[in-house]
C-alpha positions in Angstrom: -12.1 10.2 -0.3 -10.4 11.6 2.7 -12.7 13.1 5.3 -12.5 16.9 5.7 -10.1 17.9 8.4 -10.1 21.2 10.2 -7.0 23.4 9.5 -6.2 23.6 13.2 -5.0 20.0 13.0 -2.5 20.7 10.2 0.3 21.7 12.6 -0.2 18.8 14.9 0.8 15.8 12.8 2.0 12.9 15.0 5.7 12.6 14.4 7.9 9.4 14.8 11.6 9.7 14.9 12.8 8.3 11.6 14.3 4.8 12.2 15.0 1.7 10.1 14.1 -1.8 11.3 15.3 -4.9 9.4 12.6 -7.7 9.4 14.2 -10.0 6.8 17.5 -10.4 4.9 16.3 -7.9 2.3 13.3 -6.4 4.1 12.9 -3.2 6.1 10.5 -1.0 7.9 11.2 2.7 7.5 9.5 4.4 10.5 8.0 7.8 9.8 9.6 8.0 6.4 6.4 9.4 4.7 5.7 12.2 7.1 7.8 14.9 5.3 6.0 14.0 2.0 2.5 14.1 3.4 1.4 17.6 2.3 2.2 16.8 -1.3 1.0 13.2 -1.1 -2.5 13.7 0.0 -3.6 16.0 -2.8 -2.3 13.4 -5.2 -4.4 10.8 -3.5 -7.5 13.0 -3.8 -6.8 13.4 -7.6 -6.4 9.7 -8.2 -9.6 8.8 -6.2 -11.6 11.5 -8.1 -10.8 9.6 -11.3 -10.9 6.0 -9.9 -12.9 5.8 -6.7 -12.5 3.1 -4.2 -14.6 -0.1 -4.9 -15.1 -3.5 -3.3 -13.7 -6.2 -5.6 -14.6 -9.9 -5.7 -12.0 -12.7 -5.5 -12.0 -15.7 -7.9 -13.6 -17.7 -5.2 -16.6 -15.3 -5.1 -15.7 -13.5 -1.8 -16.0 -9.7 -1.6 -12.7 -8.2 -0.3 -13.1 -6.3 3.0 -10.5 -3.7 1.8 -11.7 -1.3 -0.9 -9.3 -0.8 -3.8 -8.2 1.7 -6.4 -5.0 2.0 -8.6 -2.9 4.4 -10.5 -0.1 4.1 -12.9 0.3 2.3 -16.3 -1.1 -0.9 -14.7 -3.9 -1.3 -12.2 -4.5 -4.5 -10.2 -7.9 -6.0 -10.2 -9.7 -9.2 -9.3 -13.1 -10.8 -10.2 -14.5 -14.3 -10.7 -12.1 -14.8 -13.6 -8.9 -14.2 -11.6 -6.3 -11.8 -10.3 -4.5 -9.7 -12.9 -3.2 -6.3 -14.0 -5.1 -4.2 -16.5 -4.4 -0.9 -18.3 -8.1 0.1 -18.0 -10.2 0.6 -14.9 -13.0 -2.0 -15.3 -15.3 0.3 -13.4 -15.0 3.2 -15.9 -13.5 1.6 -18.9 -10.9 4.3 -19.0 -7.2 4.1 -18.4 -6.2 4.1 -14.8 -5.2 7.6 -13.7 -1.5 8.4 -14.1 0.7 7.9 -11.0 1.3 11.4 -9.4 5.0 12.4 -9.6 5.2 12.7 -5.8 4.1 9.0 -5.5 6.9 7.9 -7.8 9.5 10.1 -6.0 8.4 8.7 -2.6 8.5 5.1 -3.8 12.0 5.5 -5.4 13.4 7.3 -2.3 12.1 4.6 0.1 13.4 1.8 -2.2 16.8 3.5 -2.4 16.9 3.8 1.4 16.3 0.1 1.7 19.1 -0.8 -0.8 17.0 -1.1 -4.0 18.4 1.5 -6.3 16.8 2.1 -9.7 13.2 1.1 -8.7 10.7 2.1 -11.4 7.2 1.2 -10.3 4.5 1.2 -13.0 1.6 0.4 -10.7 0.4 1.7 -7.4 -2.4 -0.3 -5.7 -4.3 1.8 -3.2 -6.3 0.0 -0.4 -8.7 1.6 2.1 -9.2 -0.4 5.3 -12.1 0.6 7.4 -12.2 -0.9 11.0 -12.6 -4.6 10.7 -11.1 -4.9 7.2 -8.1 -7.1 6.6 -6.0 -8.7 4.0 -5.5 -12.5 4.0 -2.1 -14.1 3.9 -0.8 -14.0 0.3 2.2 -13.6 -2.0 2.6 -10.8 -4.6 3.2 -12.9 -7.7 1.1 -11.5 -10.5 4.1 -9.4 -11.7 6.1 -10.4 -14.8 9.4 -10.2 -13.0 10.3 -10.6 -9.3 13.5 -8.5 -9.7 11.9 -5.3 -8.3 10.9 -4.9 -4.6 7.5 -4.2 -3.1 7.2 -0.8 -1.5 4.2 -0.5 0.9 3.2 2.8 2.5 0.9 3.1 5.6 -1.3 6.1 6.4 -4.0 6.6 8.9 -5.0 4.1 11.5 -2.3 1.6 12.8 -2.2 -2.0 11.5 -0.5 -5.3 12.4 1.4 -6.6 9.4 2.1 -10.3 9.3 5.4 -11.1 7.5 5.8 -14.8 6.9 8.0 -17.2 5.0 7.8 -18.8 1.6 5.1 -21.3 2.6 1.7 -20.4 3.8 2.2 -22.5 6.9 5.5 -20.8 7.9 5.5 -18.8 11.1 4.8 -15.0 10.7 6.3 -12.0 12.4 3.9 -9.5 13.8 5.0 -6.0 12.8 3.1 -2.9 14.1 2.7 -0.3 11.4 1.9 3.3 12.0 1.0 6.5 10.0 4.0 7.3 7.8 5.7 4.0 7.9 7.0 2.2 4.8 7.7 -1.5 4.4 10.0 -2.6 1.6 10.8 -6.2 0.7 12.6 -7.7 -2.3 15.5 -9.7 -3.5 15.6 -13.0 -1.6 12.5 -12.0 0.4 10.4 -10.9 -2.6 7.9 -13.9 -2.4 7.4 -14.0 1.3 3.8 -14.4 2.4 2.2 -11.4 4.2 -1.1 -10.2 5.5 -2.9 -7.4 7.5 -4.9 -8.3 10.6 -8.3 -6.7 11.0 -8.0 -3.0 11.6 -9.0 -1.9 15.1 -11.5 0.9 15.7 -10.0 4.3 16.1 -9.9 7.9 14.8 -6.8 9.2 13.1 -6.2 13.0 13.3 -5.8 13.5 9.6 -7.4 10.5 7.9 -10.3 9.7 10.2 -11.6 6.2 10.7 -9.5 4.4 8.1 -6.1 3.1 7.0 -4.8 3.9 3.6 -2.1 1.8 2.0 -0.2 2.4 -1.2 1.6 -0.6 -2.7 4.1 0.2 -5.4 5.1 -2.5 -7.8 6.8 -3.1 -11.1 4.1 -5.1 -12.8 5.5 -5.4 -16.3 
């Protein structure tokens, strides 16, 4: 859950001028895009986490992931010793994953539209919590049935360095700094690019404390 934040901070949200940066043929960073949505977005996050708390998942190789995970939407992403997959039920509770808040869907669709991907209808939102030191190794998002829809990735809280590579693990990666309120969208010819998050550095974000929260919207099925 988000740490409690004194009300006096509410009027002092760091603001970036909204800009758009192209990082691939069909890949974009939308700087500060989320900030106008924030006051509606965070209560939705709290509601999802109340139903499906963050947990540390285990990879098929037996390694515990350093980022904690949750999901919402029709399909949630999960991993254990048997593999990576989407499920309708939260394996922790046995219940359906919580529904995707309407504001989540609206944000994802607006960001996709801005990047040239009209008609995006995500049915899954993977939510990651990165404490300082947590990371995400270089990987492709390829558990989805179709690669036609883009990936929409929202950054909140502490900054991160996003590695955006090519189509082979050995390809050179761009280093893209991501800040609170940024969105990365990649799809089309770039949909299967490798990507990663370097270890999060220690810090204290005004609203979210000592953590980075990431939403990844996908069309799983």
